[in-house]
ZAMARGU-4260 file (C-alpha; in steps of 0.2 Angstrom, whole numbers, plus 5000, padded with zeros to 4 digits):
<rodrens>
0) 5332/5474/5528 | 5335/5473/5547 | 5322/5478/5560 | 5334/5493/5565 | 5335/5499/5547
5) 5316/5497/5545 | 5313/5507/5561 | 5325/5520/5555 | 5317/5522/5538 | 5300/5524/5546
10) 5306/5538/5557 | 5313/5546/5542 | 5297/5545/5532 | 5287/5552/5546 | 5299/5566/5549
15) 5299/5571/5531 | 5280/5570/5529 | 5279/5582/5544 | 5292/5593/5536 | 5282/5594/5520
20) 5265/5597/5530 | 5273/5611/5541 | 5279/5620/5525 | 5264/5618/5514 | 5251/5622/5526
25) 5257/5639/5532 | 5259/5644/5514 | 5241/5641/5511 | 5235/5648/5528 | 5245/5664/5526
30) 5238/5666/5509 | 5220/5667/5515 | 5226/5677/5530 | 5233/5690/5518 | 5217/5691/5508
35) 5207/5694/5524 | 5218/5707/5532 | 5220/5717/5515 | 5202/5717/5509 | 5204/5735/5502
40) 5217/5729/5490 | 5206/5715/5483 | 5219/5701/5485 | 5216/5687/5472 | 5224/5671/5476
45) 5220/5664/5459 | 5232/5676/5451 | 5249/5669/5447 | 5257/5687/5451 | 5251/5685/5469
50) 5261/5669/5471 | 5276/5677/5463 | 5275/5690/5476 | 5272/5678/5491 | 5288/5668/5488
55) 5299/5684/5489 | 5297/5682/5508 | 5311/5672/5516 | 5300/5659/5525 | 5291/5656/5509
60) 5307/5654/5499 | 5313/5642/5512 | 5297/5632/5509 | 5301/5633/5490 | 5318/5624/5493
65) 5312/5612/5507 | 5297/5604/5500 | 5305/5597/5484 | 5320/5592/5495 | 5309/5582/5507
70) 5300/5574/5493 | 5316/5569/5484 | 5322/5562/5501 | 5306/5552/5502 | 5309/5544/5485
75) 5328/5540/5488 | 5327/5533/5506 | 5334/5516/5500 | 5350/5523/5493 | 5365/5521/5504
80) 5376/5534/5497 | 5374/5552/5492 | 5384/5564/5481 | 5391/5581/5482 | 5376/5589/5475
85) 5364/5581/5487 | 5375/5586/5502 | 5375/5604/5495 | 5356/5604/5494 | 5355/5597/5512
90) 5366/5611/5519 | 5357/5625/5509 | 5340/5619/5516 | 5347/5618/5534 | 5354/5636/5532
95) 5338/5643/5525 | 5327/5635/5538 | 5338/5640/5552 | 5339/5659/5546 | 5320/5658/5544
100) 5317/5652/5562 | 5330/5663/5570 | 5324/5679/5562 | 5306/5676/5567 | 5310/5671/5585
105) 5322/5685/5587 | 5310/5699/5583 | 5300/5695/5567 | 5285/5690/5578 | 5285/5707/5586
110) 5284/5716/5569 | 5270/5705/5562 | 5258/5702/5576 | 5249/5718/5574 | 5242/5712/5558
115) 5232/5698/5568 | 5221/5712/5575 | 5216/5720/5558 | 5201/5709/5556 | 5193/5698/5570
120) 5189/5683/5559 | 5194/5674/5543 | 5184/5663/5533 | 5193/5647/5527 | 5186/5634/5515
125) 5178/5619/5523 | 5182/5626/5540 | 5172/5642/5542 | 5176/5657/5553 | 5192/5657/5563
130) 5199/5671/5574 | 5213/5679/5565 | 5224/5678/5580 | 5223/5659/5580 | 5228/5658/5562
135) 5242/5670/5565 | 5248/5659/5580 | 5246/5643/5570 | 5254/5647/5554 | 5269/5656/5562
140) 5272/5641/5574 | 5272/5629/5559 | 5282/5640/5548 | 5295/5648/5560 | 5296/5635/5574
145) 5291/5618/5569 | 5296/5618/5550 | 5314/5625/5552 | 5317/5615/5568 | 5312/5598/5560
150) 5322/5602/5544 | 5337/5607/5554 | 5335/5591/5565 | 5334/5580/5549 | 5350/5588/5543
155) 5359/5585/5559 | 5352/5567/5562 | 5353/5560/5544 | 5363/5570/5532 | 5381/5569/5528
160) 5394/5583/5525 | 5409/5572/5521 | 5409/5578/5503 | 5407/5596/5508 | 5422/5594/5520
165) 5432/5587/5506 | 5428/5601/5493 | 5425/5615/5505 | 5430/5629/5493 | 5418/5623/5479
170) 5405/5620/5492 | 5407/5638/5499 | 5405/5645/5482 | 5390/5636/5477 | 5383/5639/5494
175) 5382/5658/5490 | 5371/5654/5474 | 5355/5653/5486 | 5355/5671/5492 | 5361/5678/5475
180) 5347/5668/5466 | 5335/5675/5479 | 5341/5692/5477 | 5339/5691/5458 | 5321/5684/5460
185) 5316/5697/5472 | 5322/5712/5462 | 5316/5705/5445 | 5299/5700/5451 | 5290/5717/5451
190) 5297/5720/5433 | 5289/5704/5427 | 5273/5704/5438 | 5269/5722/5435 | 5273/5723/5416
195) 5256/5718/5409 | 5246/5724/5424 | 5254/5740/5432 | 5251/5741/5451 | 5237/5754/5456
200) 5246/5758/5472 | 5263/5764/5478 | 5276/5751/5478 | 5277/5750/5497 | 5259/5747/5499
205) 5251/5730/5499 | 5257/5720/5490 | 5274/5728/5490 | 5286/5727/5476 | 5299/5720/5489
210) 5298/5711/5505 | 5311/5720/5515 | 5318/5738/5516 | 5336/5735/5509 | 5328/5730/5493
215) 5319/5746/5491 | 5335/5755/5495 | 5345/5745/5482 | 5333/5751/5469 | 5335/5769/5475
220) 5318/5770/5482 | 5309/5774/5499 | 5305/5758/5509 | 5288/5764/5515 | 5276/5779/5516
225) 5284/5786/5532 | 5301/5788/5523 | 5293/5796/5508 | 5284/5809/5518 | 5299/5813/5528
230) 5310/5814/5512 | 5324/5803/5520 | 5327/5786/5525 | 5320/5778/5540 | 5337/5770/5543
235) 5342/5780/5558 | 5361/5779/5558 | 5362/5785/5540 | 5349/5797/5534 | 5349/5799/5515
240) 5339/5803/5500 | 5337/5788/5487 | 5348/5789/5472 | 5357/5777/5461 | 5373/5779/5470
245) 5365/5775/5487 | 5357/5760/5478 | 5374/5754/5473 | 5381/5756/5491 | 5366/5746/5498
250) 5369/5732/5485 | 5387/5731/5491 | 5381/5731/5509 | 5368/5717/5506 | 5380/5706/5496
255) 5394/5708/5509 | 5381/5704/5523 | 5375/5689/5515 | 5393/5683/5511 | 5398/5684/5529
260) 5382/5676/5536 | 5381/5661/5523 | 5400/5658/5524 | 5400/5658/5543 | 5385/5646/5543
265) 5393/5634/5530 | 5410/5633/5539 | 5401/5631/5556 | 5389/5618/5551 | 5401/5608/5541
270) 5414/5608/5556 | 5402/5603/5570 | 5392/5591/5559 | 5408/5582/5554 | 5414/5581/5572
275) 5397/5574/5577 | 5398/5561/5563 | 5416/5556/5567 | 5412/5554/5586 | 5396/5544/5582
280) 5406/5533/5570 | 5420/5530/5583 | 5406/5525/5596 | 5398/5513/5584 | 5415/5505/5580
285) 5420/5504/5599 | 5403/5496/5602 | 5406/5482/5589 | 5423/5478/5595 | 5416/5476/5613
</rodrens>
């Protein structure tokens, strides 16, 4: 192996290891954070049902997809060619991380920072007491800035989309499996998790049955206590009372929204990545000729 390829492999290994760390560490940090900020609900991290709930959040879902992907990449660095399936996995990971970072940076931080002031300190194993605001800043930087940024960078720098460009229709169809599987997982989780141990609090209290309001509306339920007290939806442009019909309407809205977002991302990323790879290949060819 040439020195150039050795150096390139070392960069890939370092990058992938940092990606794994930046996804795994915030999952663990946020778990203790949840336990400390919701003491009245007796959060037990040893319960499997807690982790079933934790991975309903999109950032945790991104980690669930990205960590196995990065580990697979580490064990297949020496392979020179990759197939359609790997190309699909690459772009799904890139899309999922991209959405995670954009949502947080475009307003998610504003909606969650209040939790950092619910308790002054958090006790971590082997570390001791740490101010909660520091933990909030650290795990959100890792989870919503560093992790998605590096995962997307790896896709842009080292992954290929030539197979996706060739079989675009098939790729677009498979690309929609990710949000659909996430939807099914999120909607079925409370049915499974609460079956043997029914929740002692309302579904919208901690830990909530669903992570985001549209999932409650799909099930024909109020999304939070404020909506329940008011007797109508908090969704201001369309005030309604939960019902099976409204749930069906919200299911259609959600699926349509995901179809537009993921279809656009797929088309856009394949197009600009293919252009970038073609331009790079031409530059390398011209350099060799000279």
